[in-house]
VOGUVEX-616898 format. One record per residue: residue number from 1; x, z, y of N, C-alpha, C in turn; residue in three letters. Coordinates in nm, 2 decimals. Layout:
<bamis>
nr, npx, npz, npy, capx, capz, capy, cpx, cpz, cpy, rest
NUM, X, Z, Y, X, Z, Y, X, Z, Y, ALA
...
</bamis>
This chain:
<bamis>
nr, npx, npz, npy, capx, capz, capy, cpx, cpz, cpy, rest
1, 11.10, 9.56, 11.08, 11.05, 9.58, 10.92, 10.92, 9.56, 10.92, MET
2, 10.83, 9.51, 10.85, 10.68, 9.46, 10.82, 10.67, 9.58, 10.71, LEU
3, 10.58, 9.67, 10.72, 10.54, 9.71, 10.66, 10.38, 9.70, 10.58, VAL
4, 10.39, 9.69, 10.46, 10.21, 9.66, 10.39, 10.18, 9.74, 10.25, THR
5, 10.09, 9.78, 10.25, 10.03, 9.88, 10.18, 9.90, 9.83, 10.10, SER
6, 9.84, 9.82, 9.96, 9.73, 9.78, 9.92, 9.70, 9.89, 9.88, VAL
7, 9.59, 9.95, 9.85, 9.54, 10.10, 9.81, 9.42, 10.04, 9.75, ALA
8, 9.39, 10.13, 9.61, 9.26, 10.08, 9.54, 9.17, 10.20, 9.51, ASP
9, 9.13, 10.23, 9.46, 9.05, 10.37, 9.45, 9.00, 10.39, 9.25, GLN
10, 9.12, 10.31, 9.20, 9.10, 10.28, 9.07, 9.13, 10.45, 9.01, GLY
11, 9.14, 10.43, 8.86, 9.21, 10.57, 8.81, 9.29, 10.64, 8.85, PRO
12, 9.42, 10.58, 8.90, 9.51, 10.67, 8.93, 9.64, 10.64, 8.78, GLY
13, 9.73, 10.69, 8.83, 9.86, 10.62, 8.78, 9.87, 10.80, 8.70, ILE
14, 9.90, 10.82, 8.57, 9.93, 10.94, 8.55, 10.15, 10.96, 8.58, ASP
15, 10.13, 11.10, 8.58, 10.30, 11.10, 8.61, 10.42, 11.05, 8.53, SER
16, 10.40, 11.06, 8.43, 10.50, 10.97, 8.35, 10.47, 10.83, 8.38, ILE
17, 10.32, 10.76, 8.37, 10.40, 10.64, 8.38, 10.45, 10.60, 8.56, ASP
18, 10.43, 10.68, 8.65, 10.50, 10.66, 8.74, 10.64, 10.62, 8.77, GLN
19, 10.69, 10.70, 8.71, 10.85, 10.72, 8.69, 10.93, 10.59, 8.62, ASN
20, 10.80, 10.51, 8.53, 10.88, 10.39, 8.49, 10.77, 10.25, 8.52, MET
21, 10.68, 10.28, 8.63, 10.59, 10.13, 8.63, 10.68, 10.06, 8.71, ILE
22, 10.77, 10.07, 8.78, 10.83, 9.96, 8.84, 10.94, 9.94, 8.70, PHE
23, 11.01, 9.97, 8.64, 11.11, 9.93, 8.50, 11.08, 9.80, 8.46, ASP
24, 11.20, 9.72, 8.45, 11.12, 9.61, 8.34, 11.12, 9.65, 8.19, SER
25, 11.04, 9.61, 8.13, 11.01, 9.57, 7.99, 10.92, 9.70, 7.92, PHE
26, 10.85, 9.81, 8.06, 10.80, 9.90, 7.99, 10.68, 9.91, 8.08, THR
27, 10.62, 9.92, 7.98, 10.46, 9.96, 8.06, 10.39, 10.08, 8.11, ALA
28, 10.46, 10.16, 7.98, 10.41, 10.30, 8.01, 10.27, 10.35, 7.92, GLY
29, 10.28, 10.46, 7.90, 10.18, 10.50, 7.78, 10.03, 10.46, 7.81, ALA
30, 10.01, 10.51, 7.92, 9.86, 10.50, 7.97, 9.82, 10.33, 8.01, ALA
31, 9.89, 10.31, 8.00, 9.83, 10.18, 8.08, 9.89, 10.05, 7.96, SER
32, 9.92, 10.10, 7.87, 9.94, 10.00, 7.79, 9.82, 9.98, 7.71, ALA
33, 9.71, 10.03, 7.69, 9.57, 10.02, 7.70, 9.47, 9.93, 7.79, SER
34, 9.51, 9.91, 7.88, 9.45, 9.89, 7.97, 9.50, 9.70, 8.03, ARG
35, 9.47, 9.58, 7.99, 9.53, 9.46, 8.07, 9.52, 9.44, 8.20, ALA
36, 9.64, 9.42, 8.21, 9.66, 9.37, 8.33, 9.74, 9.46, 8.39, GLY
37, 9.78, 9.55, 8.34, 9.87, 9.66, 8.43, 10.02, 9.68, 8.36, HIS
38, 10.09, 9.56, 8.31, 10.20, 9.60, 8.25, 10.33, 9.49, 8.33, ARG
39, 10.27, 9.40, 8.37, 10.36, 9.33, 8.46, 10.37, 9.28, 8.59, HIS
40, 10.29, 9.36, 8.65, 10.26, 9.32, 8.80, 10.35, 9.42, 8.89, GLY
41, 10.36, 9.51, 8.85, 10.45, 9.60, 8.95, 10.60, 9.56, 8.91, PRO
42, 10.64, 9.52, 8.84, 10.73, 9.49, 8.81, 10.80, 9.36, 8.89, ARG
43, 10.70, 9.28, 8.90, 10.72, 9.13, 8.91, 10.70, 9.17, 9.05, ILE
44, 10.59, 9.25, 9.13, 10.65, 9.28, 9.27, 10.74, 9.33, 9.31, ALA
45, 10.79, 9.41, 9.24, 10.92, 9.44, 9.31, 11.02, 9.34, 9.30, LYS
46, 11.05, 9.25, 9.18, 11.17, 9.17, 9.19, 11.13, 9.12, 9.32, ALA
47, 11.01, 9.01, 9.35, 10.98, 8.94, 9.46, 11.03, 9.01, 9.58, ILE
48, 10.95, 9.14, 9.65, 11.01, 9.22, 9.71, 11.14, 9.22, 9.75, VAL
49, 11.23, 9.24, 9.66, 11.37, 9.33, 9.67, 11.45, 9.19, 9.64, GLU
50, 11.41, 9.05, 9.63, 11.45, 8.94, 9.67, 11.44, 8.90, 9.79, ALA
51, 11.38, 8.94, 9.85, 11.38, 8.93, 9.98, 11.41, 9.06, 10.11, HIS
52, 11.48, 9.14, 10.05, 11.56, 9.23, 10.11, 11.48, 9.37, 10.17, GLY
53, 11.36, 9.38, 10.07, 11.23, 9.47, 10.11, 11.29, 9.57, 9.98, GLY
54, 11.20, 9.69, 10.04, 11.13, 9.81, 9.93, 11.05, 9.81, 9.88, THR
55, 10.98, 9.89, 9.77, 10.87, 9.89, 9.71, 10.83, 10.04, 9.68, ILE
56, 10.68, 10.05, 9.72, 10.74, 10.21, 9.66, 10.55, 10.26, 9.59, SER
57, 10.55, 10.34, 9.52, 10.41, 10.38, 9.54, 10.36, 10.53, 9.54, LEU
58, 10.23, 10.55, 9.61, 10.16, 10.65, 9.58, 10.08, 10.71, 9.55, THR
59, 10.06, 10.78, 9.48, 9.93, 10.79, 9.35, 9.86, 10.91, 9.32, THR
60, 9.70, 10.93, 9.31, 9.63, 11.08, 9.30, 9.54, 11.00, 9.14, GLN
61, 9.60, 11.10, 9.04, 9.55, 11.00, 8.92, 9.37, 11.08, 8.94, PRO
62, 9.27, 10.98, 8.91, 9.14, 10.99, 8.94, 9.09, 10.96, 9.07, GLY
63, 9.20, 10.93, 9.17, 9.14, 10.90, 9.28, 9.21, 10.77, 9.35, ARG
64, 9.32, 10.72, 9.28, 9.37, 10.58, 9.31, 9.49, 10.57, 9.37, GLY
65, 9.57, 10.46, 9.39, 9.68, 10.42, 9.44, 9.72, 10.36, 9.53, SER
66, 9.82, 10.35, 9.64, 9.85, 10.31, 9.74, 10.02, 10.27, 9.71, VAL
67, 10.03, 10.10, 9.67, 10.17, 10.05, 9.68, 10.20, 9.99, 9.82, PHE
68, 10.30, 10.03, 9.88, 10.35, 9.98, 9.96, 10.50, 9.93, 9.95, SER
69, 10.54, 9.82, 10.02, 10.65, 9.75, 10.03, 10.68, 9.68, 10.18, PHE
70, 10.83, 9.69, 10.27, 10.84, 9.63, 10.35, 10.92, 9.54, 10.34, THR
71, 10.94, 9.43, 10.41, 11.02, 9.33, 10.43, 11.12, 9.32, 10.57, LEU
72, 11.22, 9.22, 10.56, 11.26, 9.22, 10.68, 11.13, 9.12, 10.78, ARG
73, 11.15, 9.12, 10.91, 11.03, 9.10, 10.98, 11.13, 8.93, 11.07, TRP
74, 11.09, 8.85, 11.07, 11.18, 8.73, 11.10, 11.07, 8.64, 11.19, LEU
75, 10.97, 8.70, 11.23, 10.85, 8.66, 11.28, 10.89, 8.62, 11.49, GLY
76, 10.83, 8.62, 11.53, 10.87, 8.57, 11.69, 10.81, 8.68, 11.78, ASN
77, 10.73, 8.81, 11.66, 10.69, 8.93, 11.78, 10.79, 9.02, 11.79, GLY
78, 10.78, 9.10, 11.86, 10.86, 9.20, 11.89, 10.88, 9.29, 11.77, ALA
79, 11.02, 9.31, 11.79, 11.08, 9.44, 11.70, 10.96, 9.53, 11.72, PRO
80, 10.93, 9.64, 11.56, 10.84, 9.79, 11.58, 10.73, 9.74, 11.57, GLY
81, 10.66, 9.61, 11.64, 10.55, 9.57, 11.66, 10.43, 9.56, 11.51, ARG
82, 10.38, 9.67, 11.54, 10.26, 9.70, 11.37, 10.13, 9.63, 11.37, HIS
83, 10.08, 9.58, 11.31, 9.94, 9.50, 11.25, 9.89, 9.61, 11.13, ALA
84, 9.76, 9.63, 11.18, 9.67, 9.69, 11.04, 9.56, 9.58, 11.00, SER
85, 9.57, 9.56, 10.90, 9.47, 9.48, 10.78, 9.41, 9.59, 10.69, VAL
86, 9.30, 9.52, 10.72, 9.20, 9.58, 10.58, 9.11, 9.54, 10.51, GLN
87, 9.14, 9.56, 10.37, 9.05, 9.49, 10.30, 8.97, 9.59, 10.21, TYR
88, 8.84, 9.54, 10.14, 8.78, 9.64, 10.05, 8.73, 9.51, 9.96, SER
89, 8.72, 9.60, 9.85, 8.65, 9.49, 9.76, 8.49, 9.54, 9.77, ARG
90, 8.40, 9.41, 9.70, 8.26, 9.42, 9.73, 8.23, 9.44, 9.59, PHE
</bamis>
């Protein structure tokens, strides 16, 4: 399995919105006031699940969030081999 995580240092996601962030047609009360937070998580979930993977969220309100997803590894590398890549905003 390939595991990828994307982290930010944003405002985090409140507990009410965490329960429905991946649900279709649900933006959540807190995210409704912030542009760009309505469709991304559910679109990402649909893409990941269409490829046989899973997606999850870990968040701390006021400190940021980590979205992680898994996909089946179809590459030539050895199973269980891990790669780490870090990106940061400028």
